[in-house]
NUFI-70675 format. One record per residue (C-alpha): residue number from 1; residue in three letters; z, x, y. Coordinates in Angstrom, 3 decimals, m for minus. Example, Ala and Ser with C-alpha at 12.3 -4.5 7.8 and 13.67 -1.06 7.14 Angstrom:
2
LUMNU | seq | type | c3 | c1 | c2
LUMNU | 1 | ALA | 7.800 | 12.300 | m4.500
LUMNU | 2 | SER | 7.140 | 13.670 | m1.060
REM end
This chain:
37
LUMNU | seq | type | c3 | c1 | c2
LUMNU | 1 | UNK | 80.927 | 104.272 | 90.914
LUMNU | 2 | UNK | 82.071 | 102.387 | 93.991
LUMNU | 3 | UNK | 85.433 | 102.807 | 95.656
LUMNU | 4 | UNK | 88.451 | 104.704 | 94.366
LUMNU | 5 | UNK | 89.335 | 104.749 | 90.691
LUMNU | 6 | UNK | 92.674 | 104.577 | 88.915
LUMNU | 7 | UNK | 93.839 | 105.808 | 85.523
LUMNU | 8 | UNK | 97.518 | 105.966 | 84.751
LUMNU | 9 | UNK | 100.586 | 104.386 | 83.271
LUMNU | 10 | UNK | 102.398 | 101.566 | 85.029
LUMNU | 11 | UNK | 105.811 | 100.347 | 83.847
LUMNU | 12 | UNK | 104.836 | 96.752 | 84.642
LUMNU | 13 | UNK | 101.825 | 96.950 | 82.283
LUMNU | 14 | UNK | 103.498 | 98.894 | 79.463
LUMNU | 15 | UNK | 100.399 | 100.993 | 78.859
LUMNU | 16 | UNK | 97.668 | 102.924 | 80.632
LUMNU | 17 | UNK | 95.377 | 101.105 | 83.021
LUMNU | 18 | UNK | 91.840 | 102.021 | 84.035
LUMNU | 19 | UNK | 89.933 | 100.714 | 87.048
LUMNU | 20 | UNK | 86.586 | 101.813 | 88.529
LUMNU | 21 | UNK | 86.196 | 104.991 | 86.448
LUMNU | 22 | UNK | 83.451 | 105.874 | 83.958
LUMNU | 23 | UNK | 84.548 | 105.712 | 80.311
LUMNU | 24 | UNK | 83.347 | 109.287 | 79.714
LUMNU | 25 | UNK | 85.665 | 110.567 | 82.452
LUMNU | 26 | UNK | 88.642 | 108.635 | 81.070
LUMNU | 27 | UNK | 88.032 | 109.955 | 77.522
LUMNU | 28 | UNK | 88.029 | 113.566 | 78.759
LUMNU | 29 | UNK | 91.095 | 113.007 | 80.919
LUMNU | 30 | UNK | 92.917 | 111.361 | 77.977
LUMNU | 31 | UNK | 92.209 | 114.383 | 75.756
LUMNU | 32 | UNK | 93.592 | 116.690 | 78.451
LUMNU | 33 | UNK | 96.727 | 114.555 | 78.826
LUMNU | 34 | UNK | 97.359 | 114.571 | 75.070
LUMNU | 35 | UNK | 97.228 | 118.367 | 74.952
LUMNU | 36 | UNK | 99.044 | 119.357 | 78.119
LUMNU | 37 | UNK | 101.545 | 116.654 | 79.023
REM end
C-alpha cells in the first residue's frame, strides 16, 4: 500500500468509493458498517 487510502460515501458519487486500500480491509470494514451504523 502506498499513500493514504480512502473508503467512504460521497454525495457527488452517489455510492461508496475506495482508493488505495486492500480489498480484504474494505470487506471487513463494510461488514462492520452494516452491523453498527
